[in-house]
C-alpha positions as CSV (number, residue, x, y, z in Angstrom):
1,M,0.0,0.0,0.0
2,K,1.3,3.4,-0.9
3,T,1.5,6.1,1.6
4,F,0.2,9.6,1.0
5,A,3.7,10.9,0.7
6,T,4.9,8.2,-1.8
7,H,1.7,8.5,-3.9
8,H,2.2,12.1,-4.4
9,K,6.0,12.0,-4.6
10,M,6.3,14.3,-1.5
11,K,9.3,14.5,0.8
12,I,8.4,15.4,4.4
13,P,11.3,16.8,6.4
14,F,12.4,14.5,9.2
15,R,12.1,17.3,11.8
16,I,8.4,17.7,10.9
17,V,7.8,14.0,11.4
18,L,9.6,14.1,14.8
19,L,7.5,17.0,15.9
20,F,4.4,15.2,14.9
21,L,5.4,12.1,16.7
22,L,6.2,14.1,19.9
23,F,2.8,15.7,19.6
24,L,1.1,12.4,19.4
25,S,3.0,11.1,22.5
26,S,2.1,14.1,24.4
27,M,-1.5,13.2,24.0
28,T,-1.1,10.0,25.9
29,T,0.3,9.3,29.4
30,S,2.6,6.5,30.1
31,S,-0.4,4.3,31.2
32,G,-2.1,4.9,27.9
33,R,-4.8,7.3,29.2
34,Q,-5.7,9.9,26.6
35,M,-5.1,13.6,27.3
36,I,-8.3,15.6,27.2
37,G,-7.8,18.2,24.5
38,G,-7.7,21.9,25.8
39,S,-8.2,21.1,29.5
40,G,-4.8,19.7,30.3
41,S,-6.5,16.8,32.2
42,I,-6.4,13.2,31.5
43,A,-9.1,10.4,31.5
44,S,-9.1,8.3,34.7
45,D,-8.5,4.6,34.4
46,W,-11.0,4.0,37.1
47,V,-13.9,5.9,35.6
48,H,-13.8,7.6,32.2
49,A,-16.1,8.2,29.2
50,G,-15.9,5.8,26.3
51,K,-16.2,6.6,22.7
52,D,-19.9,6.6,22.9
53,G,-19.8,9.0,25.9
54,K,-20.9,6.3,28.4
55,L,-18.9,5.9,31.6
56,I,-16.5,2.9,31.7
57,Y,-15.5,1.6,35.1
58,K,-12.4,-0.3,35.9
59,S,-12.9,-3.3,38.2
60,T,-10.6,-5.1,40.7
61,A,-9.8,-8.7,40.3
62,R,-12.8,-9.5,42.4
63,G,-15.2,-7.2,40.6
64,D,-15.1,-4.2,43.0
65,K,-15.4,-0.8,41.4
66,I,-16.0,2.9,42.3
67,I,-19.8,3.1,43.0
68,D,-22.3,5.2,41.2
69,F,-22.6,8.1,43.7
70,S,-25.3,10.0,41.7
71,H,-28.0,8.5,44.0
72,A,-26.9,11.0,46.8
73,G,-29.2,13.9,47.5
74,Y,-32.8,14.9,47.8
75,M,-35.2,12.3,46.4
76,G,-32.2,10.3,45.2
77,G,-30.4,13.0,43.3
78,G,-31.0,15.2,40.3
79,V,-34.4,16.6,41.6
80,A,-35.0,20.3,42.1
81,L,-35.7,21.5,45.6
82,P,-39.4,22.4,46.0
83,D,-40.8,25.9,46.6
84,P,-44.1,25.5,48.4
85,P,-46.2,28.6,49.0
86,V,-46.1,30.7,52.2
87,V,-48.9,30.0,54.5
88,R,-47.8,31.7,57.7
89,T,-45.5,34.8,58.2
90,V,-43.8,35.6,61.5
91,K,-42.3,38.9,62.6
92,P,-39.8,39.4,65.4
93,S,-41.6,40.3,68.6
94,G,-38.7,42.2,70.2
95,S,-38.9,40.1,73.3
96,N,-36.2,38.0,74.8
97,D,-37.5,34.8,73.3
98,D,-39.4,34.3,70.0
99,T,-39.2,30.5,70.1
100,G,-42.8,30.0,71.0
101,L,-43.9,32.5,68.4
102,I,-42.1,30.6,65.6
103,Q,-43.2,27.2,66.9
104,K,-46.9,28.3,67.0
105,A,-46.7,29.3,63.3
106,I,-45.1,25.9,62.4
107,D,-47.7,24.0,64.3
108,E,-50.5,26.0,62.6
109,A,-49.0,25.3,59.2
110,A,-48.7,21.6,60.0
111,A,-52.4,21.4,60.6
112,L,-53.3,22.8,57.2
113,P,-54.4,20.4,54.4
114,L,-51.8,19.0,52.1
115,K,-51.4,20.6,48.6
116,N,-49.0,18.9,46.2
117,G,-47.4,17.1,49.2
118,F,-46.9,20.2,51.3
119,H,-48.7,21.9,54.1
120,G,-46.8,25.1,53.2
121,T,-44.0,27.4,54.1
122,V,-43.5,29.4,57.3
123,L,-41.8,32.7,56.4
124,L,-39.6,34.6,58.9
125,S,-39.7,38.2,58.1
126,P,-36.5,40.2,58.0
127,G,-35.1,41.0,61.4
128,R,-33.6,39.4,64.6
129,F,-35.4,36.6,66.3
130,T,-34.1,35.8,69.8
131,C,-34.6,32.0,70.5
132,A,-33.8,30.5,73.9
133,G,-34.9,27.0,72.8
134,P,-35.0,24.7,69.8
135,I,-37.4,25.1,66.9
136,Y,-39.0,21.8,66.0
137,L,-40.0,20.8,62.4
138,H,-41.9,17.7,63.4
139,T,-44.5,17.3,60.5
140,S,-43.8,16.2,56.9
141,G,-44.4,18.8,54.2
142,V,-43.5,21.9,56.2
143,V,-40.7,24.4,55.2
144,L,-39.2,27.0,57.4
145,R,-37.7,29.9,55.4
146,G,-36.1,33.1,56.3
147,S,-35.8,36.3,54.2
148,G,-32.2,35.6,53.3
149,A,-29.2,34.6,55.3
150,V,-28.4,38.3,55.7
151,G,-32.0,39.2,56.3
152,T,-33.3,36.9,59.0
153,T,-31.3,36.1,62.1
154,I,-32.0,33.5,64.8
155,A,-30.0,34.8,67.7
156,M,-29.4,31.8,70.0
157,A,-29.8,32.4,73.7
158,G,-30.6,30.5,76.9
159,E,-29.4,27.0,77.9
160,K,-27.5,24.6,75.6
161,H,-29.6,23.6,72.6
162,C,-29.8,23.1,68.8
163,A,-31.4,25.9,66.9
164,I,-33.5,23.9,64.5
165,I,-34.4,20.2,64.8
166,N,-36.0,18.3,61.9
167,S,-37.5,15.2,63.5
168,A,-40.8,13.5,64.2
169,R,-42.7,14.8,67.2
170,V,-41.3,13.2,70.4
171,D,-41.0,14.0,74.0
172,R,-39.0,17.2,73.9
173,R,-37.2,16.2,77.0
174,A,-35.6,13.3,75.1
175,S,-32.0,13.3,74.2
176,S,-31.0,14.4,70.7
177,R,-30.1,10.9,69.8
178,E,-33.6,9.7,70.7
179,E,-35.1,12.6,68.8
180,L,-33.3,11.5,65.6
181,T,-34.0,7.8,65.9
182,R,-36.0,6.4,62.9
183,R,-38.8,4.0,64.0
184,K,-39.3,0.9,61.9
185,E,-42.0,-1.7,62.0
186,P,-41.2,-5.4,62.9
187,L,-39.5,-7.8,60.5
188,I,-41.7,-9.3,57.8
189,L,-39.4,-11.7,55.9
190,Q,-35.7,-12.6,55.8
191,T,-33.3,-14.6,53.8
192,T,-29.5,-14.8,53.4
193,I,-27.1,-14.0,50.6
194,T,-25.6,-17.1,48.9
195,D,-23.0,-15.4,46.7
196,E,-19.5,-16.3,47.6
197,Y,-18.5,-12.7,47.1
198,V,-20.6,-9.6,46.4
199,P,-18.3,-6.8,45.2
200,C,-18.5,-3.1,46.1
201,G,-20.8,-1.4,43.5
202,A,-23.0,-4.5,43.0
203,T,-26.7,-4.1,42.3
204,M,-27.6,-7.8,42.1
205,L,-27.7,-10.3,45.0
206,T,-28.3,-14.1,45.0
207,V,-30.3,-15.2,48.0
208,A,-31.3,-18.5,49.5
209,D,-35.0,-17.9,49.0
210,A,-36.5,-14.9,47.2
211,R,-40.2,-16.1,47.7
212,G,-42.2,-13.2,49.2
213,F,-39.8,-10.5,47.9
214,A,-41.1,-8.3,45.1
215,A,-40.3,-5.1,43.2
216,G,-41.0,-2.1,45.3
217,D,-40.2,-3.7,48.6
218,T,-37.8,-2.1,51.0
219,I,-35.1,-4.3,52.3
220,V,-32.2,-4.0,54.8
221,I,-29.0,-5.8,54.0
222,E,-27.3,-6.7,57.3
223,R,-23.5,-7.2,57.1
224,P,-22.4,-9.0,60.3
225,T,-19.3,-8.2,62.3
226,T,-17.5,-11.4,62.7
227,P,-14.2,-12.3,64.4
228,A,-12.8,-13.6,61.1
229,W,-13.5,-10.2,59.4
230,L,-12.0,-8.3,62.3
231,K,-8.9,-10.4,62.1
232,S,-8.6,-10.0,58.3
233,I,-8.6,-6.2,58.6
234,Q,-6.3,-6.3,61.6
235,M,-8.8,-4.7,64.1
236,D,-8.6,-7.5,66.6
237,D,-5.4,-6.4,68.4
238,L,-6.1,-2.8,69.5
239,K,-4.6,-1.8,72.9
240,R,-4.3,1.5,74.7
241,D,-2.6,2.0,78.0
242,G,-2.2,-1.8,78.2
243,R,-6.0,-2.4,77.9
244,P,-7.8,-3.9,74.8
245,Q,-9.8,-1.4,72.7
246,T,-12.9,-2.5,70.9
247,F,-13.2,-1.5,67.2
248,L,-16.7,-3.1,66.5
249,Q,-18.5,-5.4,68.7
250,T,-19.6,-8.7,67.1
251,A,-23.2,-7.9,68.0
252,R,-23.2,-4.8,65.6
253,T,-24.2,-5.1,62.0
254,G,-23.7,-2.7,59.1
255,K,-27.1,-2.0,57.6
256,S,-27.8,-0.8,54.0
257,E,-31.4,0.1,53.2
258,R,-32.4,-0.4,49.5
259,R,-35.4,-0.8,47.4
260,I,-36.0,-3.9,45.2
261,K,-36.2,-3.1,41.4
262,A,-36.7,-6.7,40.2
263,V,-36.7,-10.3,41.3
264,R,-35.9,-13.1,39.0
265,G,-35.6,-16.5,40.5
266,N,-33.4,-16.1,43.6
267,V,-31.6,-13.0,42.2
268,I,-32.7,-9.7,43.6
269,T,-31.8,-6.4,41.8
270,I,-31.7,-3.3,44.0
271,D,-32.0,0.4,43.1
272,V,-28.8,1.8,44.5
273,P,-25.4,0.1,44.4
274,L,-23.9,-1.4,47.5
275,A,-21.1,0.6,49.1
276,D,-19.3,-2.3,50.6
277,S,-18.2,-5.8,49.7
278,Y,-19.6,-9.0,51.2
279,D,-17.2,-11.9,51.5
280,S,-18.9,-15.2,52.6
281,E,-15.5,-16.6,53.7
282,L,-15.3,-13.9,56.3
283,L,-19.0,-13.3,57.1
284,D,-20.3,-16.8,57.5
285,P,-21.5,-17.7,60.0
286,P,-24.0,-16.1,60.5
287,G,-23.9,-14.8,56.9
288,T,-25.4,-11.6,55.4
289,L,-29.1,-11.2,56.0
290,V,-31.6,-9.6,53.6
291,R,-34.6,-8.5,55.6
292,K,-37.9,-7.2,54.1
293,I,-39.3,-4.4,56.3
294,N,-42.0,-1.8,56.5
295,I,-40.9,1.6,57.6
296,S,-43.4,3.5,59.7
297,A,-43.8,6.8,57.8
298,P,-40.7,8.8,58.5
299,L,-40.6,12.6,58.5
300,S,-40.1,13.8,55.0
301,Q,-40.3,16.8,52.6
302,V,-39.0,19.2,55.2
303,G,-36.9,22.2,54.3
304,I,-34.9,24.8,56.1
305,E,-33.9,27.8,54.1
306,K,-32.4,31.3,53.9
307,I,-31.6,31.8,57.6
308,H,-28.7,33.2,59.6
309,I,-28.1,31.2,62.9
310,Q,-25.9,33.2,65.2
311,C,-24.4,32.8,68.6
312,P,-21.5,34.7,70.2
313,P,-17.9,33.7,69.4
314,L,-16.5,31.6,72.2
315,E,-12.9,30.4,72.8
316,V,-13.8,27.0,74.3
317,K,-13.7,23.4,73.8
318,Y,-16.6,22.2,71.6
319,T,-17.9,20.1,74.5
320,D,-18.4,23.3,76.4
321,A,-20.0,25.2,73.6
322,P,-23.7,25.9,74.2
323,Y,-25.1,25.9,70.7
324,S,-25.4,23.8,67.5
325,A,-27.3,24.8,64.4
326,I,-29.3,22.1,62.6
327,R,-30.3,18.4,63.0
328,V,-32.0,16.6,60.1
329,G,-33.6,13.4,61.0
330,G,-36.1,13.1,58.2
331,D,-35.8,11.5,54.7
332,D,-35.9,13.4,51.5
333,C,-35.3,16.7,53.2
334,W,-33.1,19.7,52.5
335,V,-31.2,22.6,53.9
336,R,-30.1,25.5,51.7
337,D,-28.7,29.0,52.0
338,V,-28.1,28.9,55.7
339,Y,-25.3,30.8,57.5
340,C,-24.2,29.3,60.8
341,E,-22.1,31.6,62.8
342,E,-20.0,30.4,65.8
343,T,-22.1,27.2,66.3
344,M,-20.3,24.0,67.2
345,N,-21.0,20.5,65.9
346,S,-23.1,22.7,63.7
347,T,-25.0,20.3,61.4
348,S,-25.9,16.6,61.6
349,I,-27.8,14.5,59.0
350,S,-29.2,11.2,60.2
351,G,-32.0,10.9,57.6
352,D,-31.6,9.5,54.0
353,R,-31.6,11.3,50.7
354,V,-30.9,14.7,52.1
355,T,-29.3,17.7,50.4
356,M,-27.4,20.4,52.2
357,Q,-26.7,23.2,49.7
358,Q,-24.8,26.4,50.2
359,V,-24.6,26.1,53.9
360,V,-21.8,28.1,55.5
361,V,-20.2,27.5,59.0
362,K,-17.9,30.2,60.4
363,H,-15.8,30.0,63.5
364,T,-13.9,33.0,64.8
365,F,-11.6,31.0,67.2
366,P,-10.2,27.6,66.8
367,N,-11.7,24.7,68.8
368,L,-9.6,24.1,71.9
369,G,-8.3,20.7,73.0
370,A,-7.4,17.5,71.3
371,S,-11.0,16.3,70.7
372,K,-12.6,18.0,67.7
373,P,-16.1,18.8,66.6
374,A,-17.6,18.3,63.1
375,D,-19.2,21.1,61.0
376,F,-21.0,18.6,58.8
377,S,-21.7,15.2,60.4
378,I,-22.9,12.4,58.0
379,Q,-25.0,9.9,59.9
380,G,-27.4,8.8,57.1
381,C,-27.2,7.5,53.5
382,Q,-27.5,9.2,50.2
383,I,-26.4,12.5,51.6
384,L,-25.3,15.4,49.3
385,I,-23.3,18.3,50.8
386,D,-23.1,20.7,47.9
387,R,-21.3,24.1,47.5
388,C,-20.9,24.4,51.3
389,K,-18.2,26.2,53.2
390,A,-16.6,26.1,56.6
391,S,-13.9,28.1,58.3
392,G,-12.1,27.5,61.6
393,G,-9.1,25.8,63.2
394,N,-8.7,22.4,64.9
395,T,-12.0,20.9,63.7
396,Y,-13.2,18.2,61.4
397,F,-15.0,19.9,58.6
398,V,-16.8,16.7,57.5
399,W,-16.9,13.4,59.2
400,T,-18.9,10.2,59.2
401,G,-20.1,8.1,62.1
402,S,-19.8,4.4,62.8
403,L,-21.1,1.9,60.2
404,R,-22.5,4.5,57.8
405,P,-22.8,3.2,54.3
406,G,-22.9,5.4,51.2
407,P,-23.3,6.7,48.7
408,N,-22.6,9.9,50.4
409,V,-21.1,12.9,48.6
410,V,-19.4,16.2,49.4
411,L,-19.4,18.2,46.2
412,N,-17.7,21.5,45.2
413,S,-17.2,22.7,48.7
414,S,-14.4,24.7,50.3
415,F,-12.9,24.6,53.8
416,S,-10.4,26.9,55.5
417,G,-8.6,26.5,58.8
418,H,-5.3,25.4,60.3
419,G,-5.2,21.9,61.7
420,S,-8.6,21.0,60.3
421,R,-9.5,18.0,58.0
422,L,-12.0,16.2,55.9
423,Q,-11.8,12.9,57.7
424,P,-14.3,10.1,58.2
425,H,-14.1,9.6,61.9
426,Q,-14.9,6.2,63.3
427,R,-15.5,2.6,62.7
428,W,-16.1,1.5,59.1
429,S,-18.1,3.9,57.1
430,T,-18.1,3.1,53.4
431,G,-18.8,4.8,50.0
432,L,-17.9,8.5,50.6
433,L,-17.0,10.8,47.7
434,F,-15.1,14.1,48.1
435,D,-15.6,15.6,44.7
436,N,-13.8,18.9,43.8
437,C,-13.3,19.9,47.4
438,R,-10.6,22.3,48.6
439,V,-8.8,22.2,51.9
440,P,-5.6,24.2,51.3
441,D,-4.7,24.4,55.0
442,G,-5.7,20.9,56.1
443,G,-5.9,17.3,55.1
444,I,-8.1,14.7,53.4
445,D,-7.8,11.4,55.1
446,F,-9.2,7.8,54.5
447,M,-7.2,6.2,57.3
448,N,-6.8,3.8,60.1
449,R,-7.3,5.8,63.3
450,G,-6.2,2.9,65.5
451,V,-6.9,3.4,69.2
452,A,-7.8,7.1,68.7
453,G,-11.0,7.9,70.6
454,S,-12.0,4.5,72.0
455,G,-10.7,2.5,69.1
456,H,-12.0,4.2,66.0
457,G,-9.8,1.9,63.7
458,W,-10.5,1.9,60.0
459,T,-12.7,4.9,59.3
460,M,-13.5,4.4,55.6
461,G,-13.6,1.7,53.0
462,W,-14.4,2.3,49.3
463,G,-13.9,6.1,49.6
464,V,-12.9,8.4,46.8
465,A,-11.2,11.8,46.7
466,W,-11.8,13.1,43.1
467,N,-10.0,16.2,41.7
468,C,-9.5,17.7,45.2
469,L,-7.0,20.2,46.5
470,A,-5.6,19.7,50.0
471,K,-2.4,20.4,52.0
472,T,-2.0,16.7,52.8
473,Y,-3.5,13.3,52.0
474,V,-3.4,10.2,54.1
475,I,-5.1,7.6,51.9
476,Q,-4.7,4.0,53.1
477,N,-6.1,0.8,51.9
478,P,-7.7,-1.6,54.5
479,P,-6.8,-5.2,53.7
480,G,-8.9,-6.5,50.9
481,V,-10.5,-3.0,50.4
482,Y,-9.7,0.0,48.3
483,N,-9.7,3.8,48.9
484,W,-8.8,6.2,46.0
485,A,-7.3,9.7,45.4
486,I,-7.7,10.5,41.8
487,G,-6.7,13.7,40.1
488,C,-5.9,15.3,43.4
489,M,-3.3,18.0,44.3
490,G,-1.3,18.3,47.6
491,A,1.3,16.2,49.4
492,R,1.0,12.5,50.2
493,Q,1.8,11.2,53.7
494,Q,2.3,7.7,54.8
495,T,1.9,6.7,58.5
496,A,1.3,3.7,60.7
497,R,-2.1,3.4,62.3
498,L,-2.6,6.1,64.8
499,F,-0.5,5.7,68.0
500,D,1.6,2.9,66.5
501,T,5.3,3.3,65.6
502,G,5.0,0.8,62.8
503,P,4.4,-0.7,60.3
504,I,3.7,2.0,57.7
505,L,0.3,1.1,56.3
506,P,-0.1,0.5,52.5
507,E,-1.2,3.5,50.6
508,G,-4.5,3.6,48.8
509,E,-4.9,4.0,45.0
510,F,-3.3,7.3,43.9
511,E,-4.0,8.1,40.2
512,S,-2.8,11.2,38.3
513,F,-1.7,12.8,41.5
514,G,-0.9,16.5,40.8
515,Q,-3.1,16.8,37.8
516,N,-6.9,16.8,37.5
517,V,-8.6,14.0,35.5
518,S,-11.7,14.0,33.3
519,P,-14.6,14.1,34.0
520,Q,-14.1,17.2,36.2
521,S,-16.8,16.1,38.6
522,L,-17.5,12.4,39.1
523,Y,-20.9,12.9,40.8
524,L,-22.1,15.3,38.0
525,A,-20.9,12.9,35.3
526,Q,-22.7,9.9,36.9
527,L,-25.8,12.0,37.5
528,E,-25.9,13.2,33.9
529,E,-25.5,9.7,32.6
530,R,-28.3,8.3,34.8
531,L,-30.8,11.1,34.5
532,G,-29.7,13.4,31.7
533,H,-28.4,17.0,31.5
534,S,-31.7,18.4,33.1
535,A,-30.7,16.7,36.3
536,L,-27.6,18.9,36.6
537,E,-29.7,22.0,35.9
538,N,-32.2,20.9,38.6
539,I,-29.5,21.1,41.2
540,G,-28.0,24.3,39.9
541,Y,-25.2,23.3,37.5
542,S,-25.0,24.5,34.0
543,S,-22.2,22.2,33.1
544,N,-19.6,19.7,34.4
545,S,-16.6,22.0,34.0
546,N,-13.9,23.6,36.1
547,D,-15.6,27.0,35.4
548,V,-18.5,26.1,37.7
549,L,-16.6,24.0,40.1
550,E,-13.6,26.2,41.0
551,D,-13.7,28.4,44.1
552,R,-11.6,31.4,43.0
553,A,-12.4,33.2,46.3
554,L,-10.6,30.6,48.5
555,A,-7.0,31.5,49.4
556,K,-4.6,29.5,51.4
557,L,-4.0,31.0,54.9
558,P,-0.7,32.5,55.8
559,D,1.6,30.0,57.5
560,L,1.6,30.2,61.3
561,P,4.8,31.8,62.8
562,Y,7.0,29.4,64.7
563,N,9.7,30.1,67.3
564,E,13.2,28.9,66.3
565,D,15.8,28.2,69.1
566,P,19.3,28.6,67.8
567,E,20.4,25.4,69.5
568,L,17.2,23.2,69.5
569,G,15.5,24.3,66.3
570,R,11.9,24.8,65.7
571,D,9.5,24.5,68.6
572,L,7.3,21.6,67.5
573,A,4.7,22.0,70.3
574,M,3.5,25.4,69.2
575,Y,-0.3,25.5,68.3
576,R,-0.8,21.8,69.0
577,P,-4.1,20.9,70.6
578,V,-3.7,20.4,74.3
579,D,-5.9,19.2,77.3
580,A,-5.3,19.9,80.9
581,N,-6.8,18.4,84.0
582,S,-6.8,21.7,86.0
583,I,-7.2,25.3,84.8
584,R,-7.3,28.2,87.0
585,E,-10.7,29.8,87.2
586,S,-11.7,27.5,84.3
587,T,-10.9,30.3,81.9
588,L,-9.0,30.5,78.7
589,R,-6.7,33.1,80.2
590,Y,-5.0,30.3,82.1
591,G,-5.6,27.4,79.7
592,A,-2.8,25.0,78.7
593,E,-2.8,26.6,75.2
594,K,-1.0,29.5,76.8
595,A,2.0,27.3,77.4
596,L,2.2,26.6,73.7
597,D,1.4,30.0,72.1
598,G,5.1,31.3,72.0
599,N,4.3,34.2,74.2
600,P,6.4,34.4,77.4
601,Q,3.9,36.7,79.1
602,T,1.0,34.1,79.0
603,Y,0.9,30.9,81.0
604,W,-1.0,27.8,82.1
605,A,-1.9,27.9,85.8
606,T,-3.8,25.5,88.0
607,E,-6.4,26.1,90.7
608,D,-5.4,26.9,94.2
609,G,-4.5,23.8,96.3
610,V,-3.5,21.8,93.3
611,S,-0.1,20.4,93.8
612,Q,-0.3,17.7,91.1
613,A,-1.5,18.5,87.6
614,R,-0.9,17.6,84.0
615,F,-1.6,18.4,80.4
616,E,-1.4,16.3,77.2
617,V,-0.2,17.7,73.9
618,D,-1.7,15.9,70.9
619,T,0.9,15.8,68.1
620,E,-1.7,15.0,65.5
621,G,0.4,12.5,63.9
622,P,3.8,10.7,64.4
623,L,6.3,13.2,65.7
624,V,10.0,12.6,66.3
625,V,11.2,14.3,69.5
626,T,14.6,14.4,71.2
627,A,14.2,17.3,73.8
628,A,11.6,19.2,75.8
629,E,11.8,22.8,77.1
630,I,9.9,23.9,80.2
631,C,9.7,27.5,81.6
632,E,7.9,28.6,84.7
633,A,6.1,31.9,84.4
634,P,7.9,35.1,85.6
635,G,7.2,35.5,89.3
636,F,6.3,31.8,89.7
637,E,9.7,30.3,89.4
638,G,10.6,27.5,91.9
639,R,7.0,26.3,92.5
640,V,7.5,23.1,90.6
641,L,9.3,20.6,92.8
642,E,9.0,17.4,90.7
643,Y,7.7,16.5,87.2
644,K,7.9,13.9,84.5
645,I,7.4,14.0,80.7
646,E,6.0,10.9,78.9
647,G,5.4,10.1,75.3
648,Q,2.6,7.9,73.9
649,I,4.2,5.2,71.8
650,D,2.4,2.2,70.4
651,G,-0.6,3.0,72.5
652,D,1.3,3.1,75.8
653,W,3.0,5.8,77.8
654,K,6.8,5.8,78.0
655,L,8.9,7.9,80.3
656,L,11.0,10.4,78.3
657,S,12.4,12.4,81.3
658,R,12.0,13.2,84.9
659,G,13.2,16.1,87.0
660,T,12.8,18.2,90.1
661,T,13.0,22.0,89.8
662,V,12.3,23.9,86.6
663,G,12.8,27.6,87.3
664,K,13.2,30.1,84.5
665,R,14.1,27.5,81.8
666,K,14.8,23.8,81.8
667,V,15.8,21.7,78.9
668,D,15.5,17.9,79.0
669,R,17.2,15.8,76.4
670,F,16.4,12.1,75.7
671,S,16.8,9.4,73.2
672,K,14.9,9.9,69.8
673,E,11.3,8.7,70.0
674,T,8.3,8.8,67.7
675,V,5.3,10.0,69.7
676,W,1.7,10.6,69.2
677,K,1.0,12.5,72.4
678,V,3.3,14.0,75.0
679,R,2.2,14.3,78.7
680,F,3.7,16.8,81.1
681,T,2.9,16.0,84.7
682,I,3.7,18.0,87.8
683,L,4.1,15.5,90.5
684,K,4.8,18.0,93.3
685,S,4.6,21.7,93.7
686,E,4.5,24.6,96.1
687,K,1.3,26.6,95.8
688,H,-0.3,26.5,92.4
689,P,2.2,26.2,89.5
690,A,2.3,28.3,86.4
691,I,4.1,27.2,83.1
692,S,4.7,29.9,80.4
693,K,6.3,27.6,77.9
694,F,6.4,23.9,77.0
695,G,8.4,23.2,73.9
696,L,9.2,20.0,71.9
697,Y,12.2,19.7,69.6
698,S,13.8,17.2,67.3
699,R,17.4,18.3,67.0
C-alpha cells in the first residue's frame, strides 16, 4: 500500500515527522490514558467516558469498582428542591424569646391540608429573632424559610440547645439521639445472601430464597461483624494503656437500606449500588441477612432555608460550647442558603436522601483541646453536601459516624482553617466521595485511626477523593478493600495506624496525583449519565466543568509563625491541641494553650490547692522528638518541685524524662522517640504552679 507521501512523490522533512510524533506522544500518558484536549487533564483509568460517551468503570480482580454516587441527594439525586407557597408569616416580637412564636406558626402550618405534598412554608420576616430553645419541624411537608441569610437572624440564647431540629414529634425532654431515631415496624421476611462474594458497587444479589420478595419492597442488607472479618482487617489487636480497645463489637451489623427493582428466581436487583463488599468466607456464620421491612412513615419533605443562625464567638472546647445549628432526622429533606455563625457541631444529618446546599459555617476562634467537633456530620445514607463552606481551626469539617454506608457525597465545597480536616471519623463507614473539594490548609484522610478515641480503627472503605486540593492526604487501603485519590493535588503522607510506631500502612490508590482528571466532577458525570443533563440543571449546575466547580475566592491562609531556638531548632509543640486536668478559674486566660502559644507573658496555671496537675499535647500524627523545654512563668519560678514527661508510643506511655525543679528555663534531652502525644505531669509543687512555655524539639 502506498502512503500519501509516496503516492504524491512528496518528501516530508524529518524534523516535521519528529515534531508530529512528539505531539502524538504528548496526548497519551505512560499508562495509555488519553489527554483531554484543551483542558490539560487526562481520563481516569478507574472511571472515564468511552467513545460513545458512556462511563466505563475499571474493576478489581474480584469485581469491586467505584460506585455510582449519583443517588446521593434529595429524592435520590437530580431533583430540584421544592418551593411550596407561604402559609404563615412571623415577625420578630422584640422580646427576649421568639421560640414559642415561631413554633406556633409551624404547628399551625402543619395542621393545614396538604397541597401537592406540602402543608406550606412558614416565612420569617427580615429581622432578629431571639430564641432560647430549639425550633422543631416535626411534621412532613413543612418548610421554614427566612428572608435571606443576611436578612433573617436567629440569635441563640438560653441553655444549651440546637437551633432547628428536623425530626418526628417526640418528648421534647428526650436526648438528641432519641429525637433522631428512625422508627421501623417489625421484620416481615428474611433470607441470606448465597453469593461467595458480592463486590462493592453491585446491584444484584443471589439469595437462598426470594419467595415473598417483590419489586418495590424495602429491604435491609445486614452485614455481620465477625471475628474472622475483624482479624482480616487487623482490628482484633487494638490496645491502649495496656488495655484492649474494641473496634466493633460482634453484635453490631452494618445496615444498608435499599429498594428492590426486580426479582428473577433467587436473584434480587436493587435500586442503589452497595457501598461495601460481602465476602462469605469472612462473614459466614452467621452470613449476610436480607430483611424485608416496612418503615413507619418517617418525617419527609421538610426544608430549612435562607436563615442566619448566630451565637456569640467563644474560645472554648466544643464540648463546652452551648449551641449547635441544625439536626436533620427526616428523609428526602433539604437545607439551603443557611449561614451558621459560631455554632459547634453545627449540622448533623441522620436521615436518608438529604441535600445540604450552600450552607456556611464560620468559627472566629479555633476549637480548643485534642477532641474535635464536626461542622457537617454524615450519619445517614445518600447525603449530598453541595457548595458548602466552613472556616475554623482544629476541627473536622466533615466526618462520618460508625457503620454509615454510602453513597454519600461532598461536592464542590471549600474549607479553610489550620489543623482541620475532611476525615471520616470512626468505625467502618463506606462509600464516601469528596468531589472537587478544597482544603488548602488541612488534610483529606481515609485512614486507620487505630486506638484514637475509643478504638476508631478503620474509618473508611471504598472512599474516593476526586479532583480535590488539600495540603496533605493520608489515603490508606484496608486489607482487601480500596480507597482512592484521583486527580488530586497536595502532598502524600504515609503513616502507621494512629498511636503505632509501625508498620507503615499500605497507601491507597493514587492516580494522576498532581493533575486533574476528566470528568471534572465524578458525581455530576454519573448524575448526567443516569438522568440526563436536566438533572444537573435541577441542582443548579449549567455544566460539568472547572468554570462552575472552582472556588476562586478561596485562598490559602498564611503560615503560622514558629519560634526557632538557635540550638534546639523549631518548637514543634506550638499551636498543638492540648488538654489539661486543671485550669485556674476554668478560663482560657490560664488554659494550657497559653504554654504553647510562643508568648512568654502568658501561662498555664492550676487552681489553688492543686499540687499535682498535667496536660497532654496531641501531636496530631507521628512526631520525632529528642528534647523538651519547660519554663515557669515570671514570678512563679521555683514552684514546681518534681515533674515527668511521657510520650505515647504504640498505645502506651513511655517515660521520656523526669526532674525536680524547673525555674526560668529547663531543657531535658532524651533518646529519639516517635510519639503521638506528650504528657507533662507536675508530681509535686508549692502553691499553684504556672508554666509559660512547654516546647518540643527534634534536633
